[in-house]
ROMI-935384 format. One line per field, with one value per residue (C-alpha): residue number from 1; x, y, z. Coordinates in steps of 0.25 Angstrom, whole numbers. Layout:
N
num = c(NUM;...)
x = c(X;...)
y = c(Y;...)
z = c(Z;...)
***
This chain:
595
num = c(1;2;3;4;5;6;7;8;9;10;11;12;13;14;15;16;17;18;19;20;21;22;23;24;25;26;27;28;29;30;31;32;33;34;35;36;37;38;39;40;41;42;43;44;45;46;47;48;49;50;51;52;53;54;55;56;57;58;59;60;61;62;63;64;65;66;67;68;69;70;71;72;73;74;75;76;77;78;79;80;81;82;83;84;85;86;87;88;89;90;91;92;93;94;95;96;97;98;99;100;101;102;103;104;105;106;107;108;109;110;111;112;113;114;115;116;117;118;119;120;121;122;123;124;125;126;127;128;129;130;131;132;133;134;135;136;137;138;139;140;141;142;143;144;145;146;147;148;149;150;151;152;153;154;155;156;157;158;159;160;161;162;163;164;165;166;167;168;169;170;171;172;173;174;175;176;177;178;179;180;181;182;183;184;185;186;187;188;189;190;191;192;193;194;195;196;197;198;199;200;201;202;203;204;205;206;207;208;209;210;211;212;213;214;215;216;217;218;219;220;221;222;223;224;225;226;227;228;229;230;231;232;233;234;235;236;237;238;239;240;241;242;243;244;245;246;247;248;249;250;251;252;253;254;255;256;257;258;259;260;261;262;263;264;265;266;267;268;269;270;271;272;273;274;275;276;277;278;279;280;281;282;283;284;285;286;287;288;289;290;291;292;293;294;295;296;297;298;299;300;301;302;303;304;305;306;307;308;309;310;311;312;313;314;315;316;317;318;319;320;321;322;323;324;325;326;327;328;329;330;331;332;333;334;335;336;337;338;339;340;341;342;343;344;345;346;347;348;349;350;351;352;353;354;355;356;357;358;359;360;361;362;363;364;365;366;367;368;369;370;371;372;373;374;375;376;377;378;379;380;381;382;383;384;385;386;387;388;389;390;391;392;393;394;395;396;397;398;399;400;401;402;403;404;405;406;407;408;409;410;411;412;413;414;415;416;417;418;419;420;421;422;423;424;425;426;427;428;429;430;431;432;433;434;435;436;437;438;439;440;441;442;443;444;445;446;447;448;449;450;451;452;453;454;455;456;457;458;459;460;461;462;463;464;465;466;467;468;469;470;471;472;473;474;475;476;477;478;479;480;481;482;483;484;485;486;487;488;489;490;491;492;493;494;495;496;497;498;499;500;501;502;503;504;505;506;507;508;509;510;511;512;513;514;515;516;517;518;519;520;521;522;523;524;525;526;527;528;529;530;531;532;533;534;535;536;537;538;539;540;541;542;543;544;545;546;547;548;549;550;551;552;553;554;555;556;557;558;559;560;561;562;563;564;565;566;567;568;569;570;571;572;573;574;575;576;577;578;579;580;581;582;583;584;585;586;587;588;589;590;591;592;593;594;595)
x = c(-929;-920;-911;-919;-909;-901;-913;-925;-933;-938;-951;-959;-972;-981;-989;-1002;-1006;-1002;-1009;-999;-1008;-997;-997;-986;-973;-962;-947;-941;-927;-919;-916;-930;-931;-921;-928;-942;-940;-954;-956;-949;-962;-968;-957;-955;-971;-969;-960;-971;-982;-973;-971;-986;-990;-992;-977;-977;-965;-963;-975;-982;-990;-995;-981;-981;-967;-976;-983;-971;-963;-974;-973;-959;-955;-967;-965;-953;-956;-964;-977;-986;-993;-995;-1009;-1004;-996;-998;-996;-991;-975;-975;-975;-963;-957;-966;-959;-947;-945;-944;-931;-925;-936;-947;-956;-960;-946;-941;-952;-947;-933;-938;-948;-937;-928;-936;-941;-927;-923;-935;-931;-915;-923;-928;-917;-907;-918;-923;-915;-917;-919;-934;-941;-948;-937;-930;-943;-944;-930;-929;-943;-934;-920;-931;-938;-924;-919;-932;-932;-917;-920;-933;-923;-913;-924;-928;-917;-905;-902;-903;-893;-890;-885;-873;-872;-863;-873;-879;-890;-899;-894;-894;-899;-892;-890;-885;-872;-881;-885;-873;-871;-881;-875;-880;-874;-872;-884;-875;-874;-889;-891;-882;-889;-903;-898;-892;-905;-915;-904;-906;-921;-921;-913;-920;-935;-943;-955;-963;-959;-967;-975;-991;-995;-987;-985;-973;-959;-956;-944;-948;-949;-935;-931;-940;-933;-921;-924;-929;-915;-905;-916;-913;-898;-897;-891;-902;-899;-899;-913;-919;-913;-920;-934;-933;-932;-945;-953;-950;-953;-968;-965;-980;-985;-981;-990;-1004;-1014;-1021;-1013;-1025;-1022;-1008;-1012;-1025;-1020;-1005;-1005;-1007;-1004;-994;-987;-983;-971;-972;-981;-985;-998;-1008;-1021;-1033;-1031;-1019;-1026;-1038;-1028;-1025;-1029;-1030;-1024;-1011;-1009;-1000;-1014;-1019;-1008;-1012;-1026;-1038;-1053;-1061;-1051;-1054;-1043;-1053;-1047;-1034;-1025;-1023;-1013;-1003;-1008;-1003;-993;-997;-984;-989;-1002;-997;-989;-1000;-1011;-1002;-1010;-1022;-1025;-1013;-1020;-1009;-1016;-1030;-1031;-1024;-1025;-1035;-1042;-1049;-1063;-1060;-1070;-1067;-1065;-1049;-1042;-1030;-1020;-1008;-998;-996;-983;-988;-976;-976;-974;-967;-978;-986;-1001;-1011;-1021;-1033;-1043;-1055;-1066;-1078;-1091;-1106;-1109;-1125;-1124;-1110;-1104;-1090;-1083;-1068;-1064;-1053;-1056;-1051;-1046;-1046;-1032;-1023;-1026;-1036;-1041;-1048;-1049;-1042;-1045;-1050;-1039;-1039;-1028;-1025;-1017;-1008;-1000;-985;-976;-967;-954;-959;-969;-969;-966;-972;-985;-988;-982;-992;-999;-996;-1005;-1005;-999;-987;-978;-985;-989;-989;-1004;-1012;-1023;-1030;-1043;-1051;-1054;-1057;-1071;-1073;-1082;-1095;-1102;-1118;-1114;-1108;-1095;-1082;-1072;-1060;-1050;-1055;-1053;-1061;-1061;-1052;-1043;-1039;-1035;-1022;-1028;-1022;-1030;-1031;-1025;-1026;-1018;-1023;-1011;-1013;-1027;-1039;-1032;-1041;-1048;-1046;-1055;-1047;-1046;-1032;-1026;-1015;-1004;-991;-982;-967;-963;-970;-968;-971;-961;-950;-956;-951;-939;-933;-937;-930;-918;-921;-919;-908;-900;-906;-916;-927;-934;-935;-938;-950;-956;-955;-962;-974;-975;-981;-987;-996;-1000;-1005;-1015;-1006;-1003;-1001;-995;-995;-984;-971;-961;-948;-956;-963;-954;-948;-964;-966;-956;-946;-932;-928;-934;-930;-938;-951;-947;-948;-961;-967;-961;-969;-981;-982;-973;-979;-982;-973;-962;-953;-954;-945;-935;-937;-934;-920;-915;-916;-910;-924;-929;-942;-951;-961;-966;-981;-993;-990;-988;-974;-964;-965;-950;-940;-932;-919;-915;-903;-911;-906;-922;-924;-921;-929;-918;-916;-921;-916;-919;-910;-900;-898;-896;-888;-881;-881;-883;-896;-898)
y = c(-392;-389;-400;-407;-412;-399;-388;-395;-387;-393;-390;-398;-398;-397;-407;-401;-413;-425;-433;-427;-417;-405;-392;-386;-379;-370;-377;-379;-380;-387;-372;-369;-384;-380;-368;-375;-390;-390;-389;-403;-410;-402;-404;-418;-419;-412;-424;-435;-425;-422;-440;-439;-424;-422;-413;-406;-411;-405;-409;-418;-415;-428;-434;-440;-445;-457;-459;-461;-469;-480;-480;-477;-490;-498;-495;-502;-515;-527;-525;-516;-519;-505;-507;-495;-482;-471;-457;-455;-456;-469;-475;-472;-479;-491;-493;-491;-479;-468;-458;-446;-438;-449;-441;-449;-453;-439;-433;-444;-440;-426;-428;-438;-427;-415;-425;-427;-413;-411;-421;-416;-402;-409;-418;-404;-397;-406;-407;-420;-413;-419;-434;-426;-420;-434;-440;-429;-430;-446;-444;-435;-445;-456;-449;-443;-460;-463;-453;-457;-473;-470;-462;-472;-484;-476;-470;-479;-494;-502;-504;-518;-513;-506;-497;-486;-486;-472;-470;-455;-441;-442;-430;-432;-419;-405;-409;-419;-405;-401;-410;-420;-433;-448;-456;-472;-480;-485;-471;-468;-480;-476;-463;-467;-478;-466;-459;-471;-472;-458;-459;-470;-463;-451;-456;-465;-474;-465;-452;-457;-445;-447;-460;-468;-455;-452;-460;-467;-474;-489;-482;-478;-493;-499;-490;-495;-508;-506;-499;-510;-521;-513;-511;-527;-526;-536;-537;-522;-525;-535;-528;-514;-521;-530;-518;-514;-526;-532;-548;-546;-541;-544;-534;-522;-525;-523;-535;-530;-525;-516;-510;-507;-499;-493;-487;-485;-473;-480;-495;-501;-507;-494;-488;-474;-471;-457;-455;-450;-444;-441;-425;-429;-435;-426;-415;-423;-433;-448;-453;-446;-456;-469;-478;-473;-479;-495;-492;-486;-490;-488;-493;-478;-471;-460;-464;-469;-472;-487;-490;-499;-512;-525;-533;-548;-554;-548;-550;-565;-565;-559;-569;-581;-579;-571;-569;-560;-548;-539;-545;-546;-533;-524;-527;-530;-531;-518;-523;-538;-549;-563;-573;-577;-569;-573;-562;-562;-553;-552;-545;-532;-532;-515;-511;-524;-527;-538;-533;-540;-551;-554;-567;-558;-563;-566;-555;-558;-547;-552;-552;-545;-555;-558;-570;-576;-581;-590;-603;-611;-626;-629;-635;-623;-618;-607;-605;-596;-590;-578;-572;-586;-596;-604;-602;-608;-601;-613;-612;-609;-622;-618;-611;-597;-600;-591;-603;-617;-611;-600;-603;-592;-594;-595;-596;-610;-603;-606;-593;-599;-585;-580;-576;-574;-579;-569;-572;-560;-555;-541;-533;-527;-516;-521;-512;-513;-516;-530;-524;-528;-519;-524;-515;-503;-492;-495;-511;-522;-519;-507;-501;-506;-521;-525;-527;-518;-524;-513;-511;-503;-503;-487;-486;-485;-477;-478;-464;-460;-455;-459;-473;-470;-466;-470;-469;-474;-485;-483;-492;-502;-515;-524;-521;-520;-535;-536;-530;-538;-551;-548;-544;-558;-564;-559;-563;-578;-577;-584;-588;-573;-568;-577;-574;-559;-563;-569;-558;-549;-562;-563;-549;-552;-564;-573;-586;-601;-606;-592;-588;-588;-601;-608;-619;-613;-601;-609;-614;-599;-596;-589;-595;-587;-580;-567;-570;-573;-558;-551;-557;-554;-539;-539;-542;-534;-522;-520;-505;-501;-497;-511;-519;-514;-511;-525;-532;-523;-525;-541;-541;-544;-541;-534;-542;-535;-547;-545;-539;-523;-511;-510;-519;-534;-537;-540;-528;-532;-526;-520;-513;-497;-493;-497;-484;-471;-462;-449;-438;-428;-415;-422;-426;-414;-404;-412;-420;-433;-447;-452;-467)
z = c(23;35;42;50;60;63;64;65;75;89;87;99;104;118;126;130;139;142;132;121;113;110;106;97;104;101;101;114;115;125;133;132;142;150;155;156;158;159;144;142;144;132;124;127;125;112;106;109;101;90;88;85;79;65;61;46;40;24;19;27;39;42;49;63;71;75;63;54;65;63;48;45;57;48;33;30;35;31;40;31;19;11;2;-7;-8;-2;-3;13;14;21;7;3;17;15;-1;4;-4;6;4;11;7;12;21;32;34;34;44;54;54;57;67;73;74;77;90;94;95;103;114;112;117;130;133;134;140;153;164;174;186;186;184;176;166;167;162;150;147;147;137;129;130;126;113;108;110;102;89;86;86;78;68;68;66;52;47;51;49;61;71;68;55;61;73;62;51;51;61;64;69;82;90;105;111;107;101;90;84;80;68;60;57;58;69;68;72;84;87;86;95;106;108;106;116;126;125;131;141;146;144;153;162;166;163;176;174;183;176;164;156;154;145;135;126;134;135;149;154;149;136;135;139;128;118;122;122;107;105;109;102;89;94;95;110;114;128;130;123;132;144;140;138;151;159;155;152;167;169;161;148;145;157;149;136;134;134;120;110;105;120;116;104;109;123;120;127;139;136;148;133;128;132;123;112;104;110;100;105;98;99;90;81;81;74;61;52;59;46;49;60;62;63;48;42;47;50;45;54;41;30;21;26;31;45;40;30;33;21;31;33;40;31;27;35;46;47;44;56;63;59;63;78;74;87;88;94;87;75;79;86;77;64;54;42;38;38;37;40;42;32;24;14;5;0;-6;-13;-28;-33;-41;-51;-52;-37;-35;-22;-17;-20;-10;-19;-8;-10;-8;-2;-9;-10;-11;-19;-15;0;1;9;10;10;11;-4;4;8;22;17;31;28;31;16;10;-4;-13;-28;-31;-47;-51;-45;-33;-23;-8;4;9;20;15;15;6;11;11;24;35;45;49;59;51;35;28;15;1;-12;-19;-31;-37;-31;-18;-14;-1;3;18;24;33;40;38;22;17;16;1;-1;-9;-17;-19;-35;-27;-31;-21;-19;-10;-12;-5;6;19;16;20;6;3;-12;-16;-12;3;13;26;36;47;59;71;82;79;79;90;102;114;116;103;92;80;77;70;83;93;100;93;101;101;114;120;129;118;109;122;124;109;109;121;112;100;110;116;103;98;112;109;120;113;126;130;115;115;128;125;111;118;127;117;110;122;122;109;113;108;115;117;102;97;105;101;108;103;99;88;82;72;68;67;57;68;66;79;89;83;72;83;89;76;72;87;83;71;78;90;84;69;65;78;70;74;62;51;62;67;54;51;66;63;48;43;28;27;20;11;2;7;0;1;-10;-5;-14;-11;-7;7;10;15;30;25;14;14;11;26;33;30;24;32;24;14;23;32;24;12;25;36;27;33;27;22;21)
***
C-alpha cells in the first residue's frame, strides 16, 4: 500500500445544502483555493461530511470516522459488557488483541490524516480579508487540531506519562510534509494548542455558520479546555472553561437529557456534533451506524446489532439513584418487566472470562404468567433458589464493599461472590409446547447468556425515519462543566468542584441527599473530591469517548472483573497494550516506529 502520510491524495466532498448533504468532488489544492476562495466553503463542509460518510478502505466499505471515534475510545475501558464474540473488527480492540494490521485502528490513522490534509489545503488557501474567510480559516485550524488530538489520544501515551514520549506525526504547514517522523507528545500538544488559539482568534460567535454541525469560537475554547485538562495545566483549564460557562453554568445545559441526544443539531448544550440526517442513512445499512452497536429496537439484529451492553459496575453506579435521568431515560433491559433479578459471574476457565449466571423468573406453563423467583426479605436481603441450591444476596459488609452508603451485594456462599440485584426481570420466549427459551435473539437475554442492557444515547433522533439515527456529539457544555470540576479537584478547590458536579446532577433530576457534599463524600466511598468527579464523568459521559482517557490520566487501572466475554482481569494503566499500534501500512514504508 502507498505510504499514508506522504502521498495520500486529498479527496474532498462538496456541500449540497446547509443540512450537510454532499456529493463527491475532485480534489482541490491550496493553489486552487487561492484563485477561488469561495470554494473553501465547499471543501470545509466536505471535511464535516467525510466524518460521517462511509469510506472504502482495504476490504471494508463500512468505515466511518464517527463510528470508529466512539468505538476505539470506548472499547478498551470498563463500561461495556460483551455478550459474545463478534466478526466485527471491534472485537480485537475490545479484547486487547489488536495489532498493527487491525482494520478499525488502521482506518482511523488513515482517515484522520486524510482530513488533516484537507484542512491544511484550506488554511493555506484562505486569506483573512473578510469575516467569512476568517471564520472558515478558524474552522479549519480547529479541525486540524481536533484530528491531531484524536490521533494523540488513540496512538500515544497520555501527556502526564512524560512530554518526551513519542506522539504522532504532526502535519502543520507545507514544511511538515518534507519528512515523516513522530513528534514528542509535548510537541504535539504545543502544536494543537497553537492551532486552537489561532482558531479562537479568527472566529467570532456571530460568524458561526448554521446549526451545531459547524464549529464556532466556543467549540474551540471548549476543546482548548479539554487539552489543558489532559495536559495537567489545571488553572488554564479552569480559565478556558469559565470563559464560556459564565456565571450560570447550568443555563447552558438542556433541561432533559433525552432532548440533548435526540435533537443535538439544535441543542443549546451542544457545541459541535457531526450532523447525521435521514438522507445520510437512506443510502446505507442502518446497522453500520454507531447506534446499532449499543441498541436494537426489536432486539433481533434486523434493526441493529445490539452487541455492546451496559456493564454491571456502571449499572450499579447508575442504580444508586434510580431516578437519575441518565439511567432511567437512556438505559433499558430489552423486553424487561417489573420484578427482581439477581445475577453474578462464574469463571469460565477456558476463556478466562466471567459468564453470567441469572436467578431466572418462574414461568407458569399453563397461564404463561412470569413471576420473580427472588424474594425480598424486607431486611435488605434477597432469597432465591438456583439449581436446587438456596441462596441469599446480602449487603456486602466485608472489605470488598463498595462504600458504606452503597455497599453492593454478595452471595452467602463461601467465596462471598459479588452479585447484582436488579429491579427488573427478563422475558423469555414461551413456545406453544410450554417450553421456555431464555437466551434468544429478540428477548431479554441474548445467546451468550448476558442480559441485553441497551443504551439509546445514539438512537431516536427527532424528525428521522430510521430509529438508529443520531448526530454524534463531539463537544458539549456538560463536558466543559466536568472538565472544570476535575481541574478544581486537582487544585484542591473542593467547594468549587462539588458545585460543578451538582450542576450536572441537578440536570439529571437529582436533588437533596442525591447531591454530593463534603459531608456525604466519605459514606459514598470517595476518599477525595477527584474520585467523585471521575464517577460523575463516568455517569455523564459514558459511551462518548472519555472513560479510558479519564482512567489513564489519573493513574487508575482498568478493572474488568465483571461478567463479560472479555478476560476477567485488571489492566494496569501503564500497560503497553492500551495504546493502538501505528499501522503496518505506515511503518513499513515511512519507517516511523510503532508502539
